[in-house]
NUDOTI-545107 format. One record per atom (N, C-alpha, C): residue in one letter; y, z, x. Coordinates in steps of 0.02 Angstrom, whole numbers, plus 50000, padded with zeros to 5 digits. Layout:
BEGIN
AYZX ...
This chain:
BEGIN
M509354915550088 M509234915950016 M509564910049982 D509224907249930 D509484901449895 D510134903249860 T510644898649866 T511294899849835 T511234900049759 R510784895949732 R510704895949659 R510454902649634 C510004905949673 C509754912549653 C510314917649656 I510764917149706 I511304921949712 I511784921349653 M511914914949631 M512384913949577 M512124916749511 K511454917349504 K511174920049443 K511234927549439 L511344930849495 L511394938049496 L512064940349468 S512044946149435 S512664948949408 S513094951549465 P513754952249454 P514194954849507 P513974961749531 L513744966049486 L513524972749506 L512914972349551 T512444967949534 T511844967149576 T512024964549645 R512494959949648 R512714957349713 R513054962849755 K513424967149722 K513724972749758 K513194977349787 R512674978749747 R512134983149771 R511764979949829 L511634973549825 L511294970149880 L511734970249943 S512384969449934 S512844969649991 S512854976550024 V512854981749982 V512834988650009 V512194989750047 F511634987350020 F510994988350054 F510974984650120 R511214978550122 R511194974750184 R511664977650237 R512204980750216 R512664983850264 R512364990150295 D511884993150261 D511524998950289 D510994996150338 R511184995350400 R510744992050449 R510094995850458 R510125002350455 R509505006150465 R509005004750410 A509235004550348 A508785003250291 A508564995950291 F509024991350306 F508854984250304 F508354982450358 I508464985050419 I507994983750474 I507314986950459 S507314992850428 S506684996050410 S506304991850361 L506644989050312 L506314984750263 L506024978550296 V506404975550341 V506164969550375 V505554971050418 V505574976550456 V505014978450499 V504394979950456 F504494983650402 F503934985150358 F503644978750328 G504084974150308 G503844967850281 G503434963850331 V503654963750394 V503284960150446 V502594963350457 L502574970050460 L501934973450470 L501474972350412 F501744972450352 F501324971350293 F501064964150291 A501494959350310 A501264952350313 A500714951550364 M500774954950421 M500234954650471 M499594957550444 S499634963050407 S499034966050379 S498704961650327 L499114957850289 L498824953250240 L498434947650274 A498614946050336 A498254941050375 A497764944250423 A497494950050405 A497064953850450 A496434949850469 E496164946050421 E495554942250437 E495674936950489 I496294934550494 I496454929450543 I496614932550611 I496854938650611 I497054941950674 I496464945550706 A496064949150667 A495514953150693 A494894951950650 N494394948750679 N493794947150640 N493234945450689 D492614946950668 D492044945050708 D491754938250685 T492104934950639 T491914928250616 T492414923150644 P492184917650671 P492644912750700 P493104909650647 L493684907450670 L494144903950625 L493914896750614 Y493624893850666 Y493414886850662 Y492844885650711 V492374881450691 V491814879650734 V491744872050732 H491734869150791 H491594861850798 H490914861250830 Y490424858750791 Y489734858550814 Y489424851850798 K489214848250849 K488894841650842 K489314836850801 G489964836950814 G490414832350781 G490624834350710 K490374840050686 K490544842250619 K491034848150622 H491404849150568 H491914854350564 H491664859950518 Y491724866050541 Y491504871850502 Y492074877050500 F492134880250442 F492644885350431 F492304891650405 P492034895650451 P491634901450430 P492024906750390 L492684906950396 L493064911950359 L493054910750284 V493004904550264 V493034902850193 V492374900350166 V491924898150209 V491284895450187 V490734899150224 T490204900950189 T489634904450219 T489124899250241 Y488934899650304 Y488434895050332 Y487824898950353 S487244895650348 S486624898850368 S486514897850443 D486044901450469 D485874901050540 D485604894050558 R485284890850510 R484994884250523 R485524878850535 E486134880050509 E486674875150519 E486834874250593 F486694879450633 F486874879150704 F486264879350749 G485714876550724 G485124875750765 G484644881650762 G484774886550721 G484324892250714 G483754890750666 F483354895850651 F482784894950607 F482794899850547 L483304904150543 L483344908950489 L483754906150431 P483544907350369 P483924904950311 P484514909450293 S484574915150326 S485104919850311 S485764917650341 E486294921450325 E486964919750351 E486984920350426 A487334915850457 A487384915750530 A487744921950555 C487474924850608 C487794930650640 C488154928150702 Y488814927750697 Y489204924650750 Y489294929150811 S489094935350806 S489114939750864 S488474939450905 D487984935550882 D487354934750918 D487464930350979 P487334932751039 P487434928651100 P487034922151098 Y486434922351069 Y486034916251065 Y486374910951022 L486654912950966 L486994908150922 L487634905550955 I488004909850988 I488604907651023 I488434902551077 H487904903851114 H487694899151166 H487474892451137 A487124892751080 A486884886551048 A487474882351024 I487984885550996 I488564881850971 I488954878851029 E489054882851083 E489474880451138 E489134874951179 E488464874151171 E488134868651205 E488334861851175 D488454861651110 D488614855451076 D489274855851038 G489714860351058 G490364861051023 G490774866551053 W491214869351012 W491644874751035 W491844879050975 I492094885050991 I492254890050939 I492974892350949 L493334892850893 L494014895650893 L493974902750863 W494084907650905 W494034914650883 W494724917450865 P494744922650823 P495384926250812 P495604929750876 P496244931850880 P496474935350940 P496064941450957 V495844945150906 V495404950950916 V494734949350884 R494204949350923 R493554946950899 R493134952350866 Y493474957050834 Y493104962450801 Y493444963950734 S493034965050683 S493294967250618 S493294974850617 Y493514977650559 Y493574984950556 Y492894988450557 D492364984850537 D491694987950534 D491224985250588 T491494981450635 T491084978850689 T490934984250740 I490294985350753 I490084990450802 I489894986850867 R490204988850921 R490054985950986 R489464989651017 Y488904985951027 Y488314988851058 Y488284987451132 D488764983551158 D488754981751229 D489284985451269 L489494991351245 L490004995151281 L489724997651348 P490144997751399 P489895000051464 P489755007551466 V490105011351425 V490005018551421 V489935020451347 P489665026351333 P489595028351263 P490285029051229 P490335027151166 P490975027851130 P491145035151118 P491795036551109 P492375031951108 P492565029851179 T492795023551184 T492995020851248 T493755019951250 A494025020251309 A494755019851319 A494995012751307 P495655011851295 P495925005151286 P495775000451344 S495634994151327 S495474989051377 S495724982351352 L495594977051391 L495804970351370 L495424968151307 A494784969951303 A494394968051244 A494584972151183 N494744978451193 N494944982951139 N495614986051158 P496174983151134 P496834985451157 P496974992851144 L496694995551090 L496805002651073 L496155006651080 G495665003851115 G495035007451125 G494575006851065 T494035010651067 T493555010951012 T493485018050989 D493255018850926 D493165025550899 D492485028350918 D492295033850887 D491665037150906 D491045033350885 L491125028050844 L490555023950824 L490565017150859 G491035016050903 G491075009750939 G491445004250902 R491865006050854 R492255001150816 R492955000550845 D493224994450843 D493874993150873 D494424996750834 V494835000650869 V495355004650838 V495915000250810 F496104995050847 F496634990650823 F496444987350757 A495834984950752 A495614981750690 A495604986750633 R495394992750645 R495374997750592 R496074999750569 I496544999950617 I497245001450598 I497534995650557 L497394989550578 L497664983750542 L497404983450471 Y496754984150462 Y496464984050394 Y496654990350355 G496694996050391 G496875002250357 G497595002150332 F498044998950370 F498734998250348 F498764994350283 R498404988950279 R498404984950217 R498114988850159 L497564992350170 L497254996150117 L497725001550091 S498065005050137 S498515010450117 S499105007750077 V499405002250100 V499994999550066 V499814996649998 L499244993049994 L499044990349929 L498874995949880 F498565001249905 F498435007049862 F499095010149839 G499575010749884 G500215013549866 G500585009249815 F500555002649824 F500874998149776 F500564998849707 A499904998849704 A499564999449640 A499725006149607 F499715011549646 F499865018149619 F500585018449594 T501055015849633 T501755016049614 T501885011949550 F501575006149545 F501685001849487 F501415005149423 V500795007649426 V500495010449366 V500835016949345 T500945021449392 T501265027749375 T501985026849352 S502325022049381 S503015020849360 S503035018149289 A502585013549274 A502565010749206 A502415016149155 L501915020349169 L501745025749122 L502305030849118 G502595032749174 G503125037749174 G503755035349138 I503935029049149 I504525026449115 I504415025949040 A503805023749020 A503655023348948 A503675030248916 A503355035248948 A503345042048919 A504045045048917 G504435044248971 G505115046948971 G505555043548920 A505465036948910 A505875033348861 A505725035848790 V505095036748774 V504915039048706 V505175046148695 Q505065050548744 Q505295057448736 Q506055057848730 G506405054348773 G507125054848773 G507455051548713 Y507175045948689 Y507485042348634 Y507375045948567 Y506765048148554 Y506625051148489 Y506785058648489 G506715062048545 G506895069148549 G506485073248499 G506765078948479 G506455083148428 G505755085248447 R505295084748398 R504605086948410 R504245082548460 V504415076148462 V504095071648511 V504255074048582 D504875075748593 D505085078148659 D504775084948674 L504775089348623 L504505096048633 L503765095948650 W503375092248611 W502655091948624 W502505088248689 G502905083248705 G502805079748768 G502935084248828 Q503445088248825 Q503585092848881 Q503045098148889 R502795100748832 R502255105648836 R501615102648865 L501475096348846 L500885092948873 L500955092048949 M501545090248971 M501645089349043 M501585095849081 E501825101349052 E501765107849085 E501035109849093 V500625108749042 V499915110449046 V499555105849095 W499705099249090 W499355094349131 W499525095149205 S500145096649220 S500345097449290 S500055103749321 G499805108349281 G499505114449308 G498785113649330 I498475107849315 I497785106649336 I497775104849410 P497395108349452 P497385106749524 P497005100349538 M497335095249564 M497015088849575 M496495089149631 L496645092949685 L496185093249741 L495515096349720 Y495535101649680 Y494905104749658 Y494515099949614 L494865096249572 L494525091449529 L494205085849571 L494545083749624 L494255078749669 L493625081349702 I493635087649724 I493055090549758 I492465090849709 I492595092749647 I492065093249597 I491775086349581 M492215081449570 M491975074749551 M491635071249610 N491825072949671 N491495069949730 N490765071949735 S490585077549704 S489905079949710 S489415075949668 F489655072249618 F489195068249577 F489435061149566 M489965058949601 M490195052149596 M490345049349665 T490225042949675 T490375039749738 T491115037649738 P491505040149784 P492215038349785 P492315031049800 G492865028249776 G493035021249787 G493775020149774 F494005014149788 F494715012449781 F494945013549710 W494615010449661 W494845010749591 W494735017549561 W494175020749579 W494045027449552 W494575032349578 L494735031949641 L495235036449670 L495925034949641 L496075028549632 L496725026649603 L496785029349532 A496255028549491 A496285030949422 A496385038549420 L496035042149464 L496095049349463 L496785051649485 M497085048249534 M497755050149557 M498285048249506 V498175042749469 V498645040749418 V498665045949362 L498085049049346 L498065054049293 L498535059949307 F498655061349372 F499085066949389 F499755064849418 G499855058349428 G500475056149459 G500955052549414 W500775051649350 W501205047749304 W501815051649282 M501845058049297 M502395062249272 M503015062249318 R502995058649374 R503535059249423 R504195056449397 L504165051149357 L504785048049333 L504965050049262 V504555054049231 V504685055849161 V505345059549155 G505465064449198 G506075068449192 G506705064449201 V506695059749251 V507295055749264 V507435051149205 V506925047549181 V507025042749126 V507195046549062 R506875052149050 R507005056048990 R507735058248988 A508005060549044 A508705062749046 A509185056849033 E509025050949060 E509445045149047 E509435043148974 F508865043648942 F508815041848871 F509145047048827 L509085053448845 L509435058548806 L510185057548808 R510435055248865 R511145053848870 R511325047248837 G510905042148847 G511065035548822 G511035034948746 R510615038748714 R510555037948641 R511175040548604 Q511605044348639 Q512215046848608 Q512815042348619 L512735036948658 L513285032448672 L513485028548609 D514105026248608 D514365023048548 D514005016548531 Y513875012548582 Y513565006048567 Y512855006848542 V512515012248563 V511845013548538 V511875015848465 Q512345020148451 Q512445022448381 Q512625016548336 A513045011948363 A513235006048324 A512635001548311 A512205000848360 A511604996648351 A511144999748299 R511075006248299 R510675009548247 R510975008448178 A511625008948173 A511955008048108 A511875000948082 L511824996148128 L511734989248108 L511004987548092 G510564992348100 G509864991248084 G509444988148138 V509674988448201 V509274985848256 V508654990148266 K508084987048278 K507464990648286 K507484995248347 D507125000848342 D507105005548397 D506835002448461 R506324998148455 R506044995048515 R506554990848552 E506964987248514 E507474983048545 E508024987248577 I508214992748544 I508724997248573 I508475000248638 I507835002248639 I507555005348698 I507525000448756 T507274994348743 T507164989548797 T507794985948820 R508264984748775 R508844980648792 R509484984648806 H509554990548774 H510184994148779 H510165000348824 I509605003848825 I509575010048863 I509145009448926 L508595005848922 L508125005448979 L508445002549042 P508864997249039 P509164994749101 P509555000049139 N509915004449103 N510285009749137 N509805014949167 A509265016349130 A508785021249155 A508405018649216 M508305012049220 M507945009149276 M508315009849341 V508975010149338 V509375011149399 V509185017749432 A509135022949393 A508945029549421 A508215029549443 A507785026149404 A507075026149420 A506925022349485 M507285016849497 M507145012749556 M507285016349621 T507735021149620 T507885024849681 T507295029149703 F506835030649657 F506265034949673 F505655030949695 L505645024349683 L505045020349696 L504825020449769 P505275019449818 P505045019749888 P504755026549907 F505025031849879 F504775038549895 F504095039849861 I503995037049801 I503335037549769 I502825033649809 L503025027849834 L502565023849876 L502375027549939 S502855030349974 S502695034050036 S502285040250021 G502435043649965 G502045049549947 G501325047949931 S501205042349897 S500515040449880 S500115038649942 I500445035349991 I500105033750054 I499935040150091 G500405044850091 G500265051250124 G499695055050091 I499655054850024 I499115058249989 I498445055050005 L498425048250004 L497795044750020 L497575046350091 T498035046450138 T497855048050207 T497595055150213 S497905059750177 S497675066750179 S496985067450150 L496855064150093 L496195064550062 L495655061550107 D495815055950140 D495335052950186 D495215057550246 F495735060850269 F495655065450325 F495195071250307 L495245073650244 L494835079250222 L494125076950200 G494025070450193 G493375067950173 G493285067050099 F493825067150060 F493785066349988 F494115059949963 G494225055250008 G494575049149990 G494105043249985 M494265038050024 M493875031850021 M493165032950048 P492685028550030 P491995029350054 P491955029050130 P491465032350160 P491385032050233 P491305024850256 G491635023250312 G491605016450338 G492185012150317 S492575014350268 S493155010450247 S493685010650302 P494115005450305 P494655005450355 P495195010350336 S495065016650349 S495505022050326 S495885025050385 L496535025750377 L496935029050429 L496785036450432 G496645039550375 G496465046650375 G495815047950411 E495325043450403 E494695044250438 E494785043550513 L495255039150533 L495395038350604 L495725044650632 L496155047850592 L496455054150613 L495915059550620 A495435059650573 A494885064450578 A494465063250640 A494365056750657 A493985055150718 A494355057550780 G495035056950779 G495425059450835 G495375066950841 K495355070450784 K495295077750785 K494615079850813 S494095076050797 S493415077750820 S493295075650891 N493715071350918 N493625068950987 N494275069851026 L494425076051041 L495045077551077 L495045074751148 H494455073151174 H494425070051241 H494615062651239 A494705059851178 A494925052951171 A495595052951134 P496135054551168 P496785055351135 P497055048951103 W496795043051124 W497055036851095 W496885036151021 L496375039650998 L496205039250926 L496735042650884 G496865049050899 G497365052650859 G498065049950868 L498245048050930 L498925045550942 L499045038950906 S498555034550907 S498635028050873 S498705028850798 A498275032950768 A498315034050696 A498965037550677 F499155042650717 F499775046150702 F500375041550707 A500385037350758 A500965032850768 A501045028050709 I500505025150685 I500565020350630 I500735023750565 V500445029650551 V500605033250489 V501325035650490 A501535038550546 A502225040950551 A502725035150546 S502575029550578 S503025023750574 S503055021050504 M502485020550470 M502475017850403 M502885022150355 L502785028650357 L503145033150312 L503885033350329 T504055033150393 T504755033050413 T505115026850388 L504805021050395 L505105014850371 L505215015050295 L504725017750259 L504795018150186 L505345022950165 V505385028650199 V505905033550182 V506595030850197 L506675027550254 L507325024650271 L507515019150222 T507025015150201 T507165010050151 T507355013250085 G507005018650067 G507175022150005 G507875025050006 E508085027650063 E508765030150067 E509275024650059 G509125018650085 G509575013050076 G509615010850004 V509045010749970 V509045008949898 V509445014149858 R509345020449874 R509715025649838 R510465024949848 N510685023549909 N511395022649921 N511665016449886 A511255011149884 A511475005049850 A511555005949775 M511155010449747 M511205011749675 M511735016849658 D512015020149707 D512515025249696 D513185022049678 P513485023649621 P514125020649602 P514685021949653 K514645027449690 K515155028949740 K515195023549794 H514605020549810 H514595015449861 H514755008549833 T514515007049773 T514635000449744 T515374999549724 Q515715004949707 Q516425004349688 Q516865002449747 K516625003849808 K517015002049867 K516954994649884 E516434991349856 E516314984349871 E516764979949829 T517044974849858 T517434970049820 T516964964749792 P517094962049732 P516644957049703 P516604950949748 
């Protein structure tokens, strides 16, 4: 880490970072999760049915970033080149060469040349085997990991922003604002989300943004109670009362004087909200109410394992990655919670 960045941090923040780094279990979990997430972000480079690079008749081609027609490689079709076509591969290799990704299958690539009907057991071509439709399990896990984490990040960011804003308003103003806000939350939290998903699935096509919006409608209340309690306590502090007496605007008091203290408590919940959202998405996909069919979904892979008990590599692979992902996030969350605990930071020397 850059020394100049460290010097800009407050002594308390440096204490918290020191406490977190001393928790080896949490720190290693964060590093491992970061490595896995970085690999998933490069999924197109690791597992893809499109070549990384093609050298053909002295020319350079980059199919991952540029779309080429079949005619570019000696074909006669004006459509996009199909790089899994044996005829096209042979034509290119006669006058050039191809650089393939380590795994030559994407999450939606169906293998029609399998020696036996799918699902097939792990092999050199498919390290984790294929599912019941002949798609590579490793590629689906890699893309599914990225989809789940990005969904969790988006859900955590939006719900946290809404929950912190609602809790800040309720806690700072109190009175009728707090009373009506609490009653609204009690009524809203009583609506069953799963039943609403089943009803809306009957006349709407599920998708990433649609599912995210629906889950945000019922997930924004997770941080309201924590932030509200911090604001109810903080608005009675002397420096807040003094700021009010001096005529400081409410918005400035909320954002500059009370919110930083409330964020400490809220941040300890973020890793658990992230892991919970990933678990919910996986459960919905397993039940068939999540992402559209064919998406790189870990829940769909679990459902395929349940339907094909004679192919244990499907269920075991999906279970291993989901369990590992949630375990890493929970262990990281415990480390963040300990780092934010004053009992631990007071033991640290500046």
